[in-house]
C-alpha positions as CSV (number, residue, x, y, z in Angstrom):
1,X,0.0,0.1,-0.1
2,X,1.2,3.7,-0.7
3,X,1.4,6.3,1.9
4,X,-1.5,8.1,0.4
5,X,-3.7,5.4,0.0
6,X,-2.7,4.4,3.8
7,X,-3.8,8.5,4.8
8,X,-6.9,8.3,2.7
9,X,-8.3,5.2,4.2
10,X,-7.8,6.9,7.8
11,X,-9.5,10.0,6.9
12,X,-12.4,7.6,5.2
13,X,-12.3,5.4,9.0
14,X,-12.4,8.9,10.9
15,X,-14.7,10.6,9.1
16,X,-17.2,7.5,9.6
17,X,-17.2,8.1,13.4
18,X,-16.7,11.6,13.4
19,X,-13.6,11.8,15.2
20,X,-11.0,14.4,14.6
21,X,-7.8,12.9,13.0
22,X,-4.4,14.6,13.5
23,X,-1.1,13.9,11.5
24,X,1.1,14.3,14.4
25,X,4.3,12.8,12.0
26,X,4.6,12.7,8.2
27,X,7.6,11.6,6.0
28,X,8.1,10.2,2.7
29,X,7.4,6.9,3.6
30,X,5.7,6.9,7.0
31,X,2.8,8.7,8.5
32,X,2.0,8.7,12.5
33,X,-1.8,9.9,13.0
34,X,-4.2,10.2,16.1
35,X,-7.8,9.9,16.3
36,X,-9.2,11.6,19.5
37,X,-12.3,9.6,20.9
38,X,-12.4,11.7,24.1
39,X,-10.5,13.7,26.8
40,X,-8.7,10.4,27.8
41,X,-9.1,8.2,25.0
42,X,-7.5,8.3,21.3
43,X,-6.6,5.7,18.9
44,X,-2.8,5.7,17.5
45,X,-1.7,4.9,13.6
46,X,1.2,4.0,12.2
47,X,2.7,3.2,9.0
48,X,5.7,2.6,7.0
49,X,5.2,1.9,3.0
50,X,8.9,0.4,2.6
51,X,8.9,-2.0,5.3
52,X,4.6,-2.4,5.5
53,X,5.2,-1.9,9.2
54,X,1.8,-1.2,10.7
55,X,0.5,-0.3,14.3
56,X,-3.3,0.5,15.5
57,X,-3.3,1.0,19.3
58,X,-6.6,2.0,21.3
59,X,-5.0,4.5,24.2
60,X,-7.0,4.9,26.9
61,X,-5.4,6.9,30.5
62,X,-2.1,6.5,29.0
63,X,-1.8,3.1,28.6
64,X,-2.5,0.5,25.8
65,X,-6.0,-1.0,25.9
66,X,-6.3,-2.9,22.3
67,X,-4.0,-3.0,19.6
68,X,-3.1,-4.7,16.3
69,X,0.2,-4.6,14.6
70,X,1.9,-6.0,11.4
71,X,5.5,-6.5,11.7
72,X,7.5,-8.5,8.9
73,X,4.3,-9.3,6.9
74,X,2.8,-11.0,10.2
75,X,0.1,-9.6,11.5
76,X,-1.1,-9.9,15.6
77,X,-3.3,-8.8,18.2
78,X,-3.0,-7.5,21.7
79,X,-6.8,-8.3,23.0
80,X,-8.6,-6.0,25.4
81,X,-8.8,-8.6,27.9
82,X,-4.8,-8.7,28.3
83,X,-3.1,-6.2,26.3
84,X,0.6,-8.0,26.8
85,X,-0.6,-10.7,25.1
86,X,0.4,-11.4,21.3
87,X,-2.5,-13.7,19.6
88,X,-1.1,-14.6,16.2
89,X,-3.8,-17.2,15.2
90,X,-7.2,-17.0,13.4
91,X,-8.4,-13.5,12.6
92,X,-5.6,-11.9,15.3
93,X,-3.6,-12.6,12.1
94,X,-5.6,-11.4,9.5
95,X,-4.7,-8.2,7.9
96,X,-6.9,-5.3,9.4
97,X,-7.7,-1.5,7.7
98,X,-8.0,1.6,9.8
99,X,-12.1,1.2,9.2
100,X,-12.0,-2.2,10.2
101,X,-9.7,-1.3,13.4
102,X,-12.1,1.8,14.6
103,X,-15.0,-0.7,14.0
104,X,-13.4,-3.2,16.9
105,X,-12.5,-0.2,18.7
106,X,-16.1,1.2,18.9
107,X,-17.4,-2.1,19.5
108,X,-15.2,-2.5,22.3
109,X,-15.5,0.8,23.8
110,X,-19.3,0.5,23.7
111,X,-19.7,-2.9,25.5
112,X,-17.1,-1.9,28.1
113,X,-19.2,1.5,28.8
114,X,-16.3,3.7,27.7
115,X,-18.2,6.1,25.4
């Protein structure tokens, strides 16, 4: 995926949930962005187009609550129930788009009564 395509996917996902998206850092090959959900909760996105490294993390009260990462072409998940766990099997190993990640995030936040 090209960097511009990733940024467009981020903007589209953020607009679906009407959350402000800020580009924190952008280089020729990478971007780090943040979608603000509330005063204490945000989602941080990182993508590097050359390495394919992708990180999505739901942060609340200054700690990771949930995450999905792709390193070396392999995806894994840090589940909400145990953020230190690296799940790699089943759907945890499937690629996920920014929109799909935000869908998961809002499902978790609603289920847990955090929004």
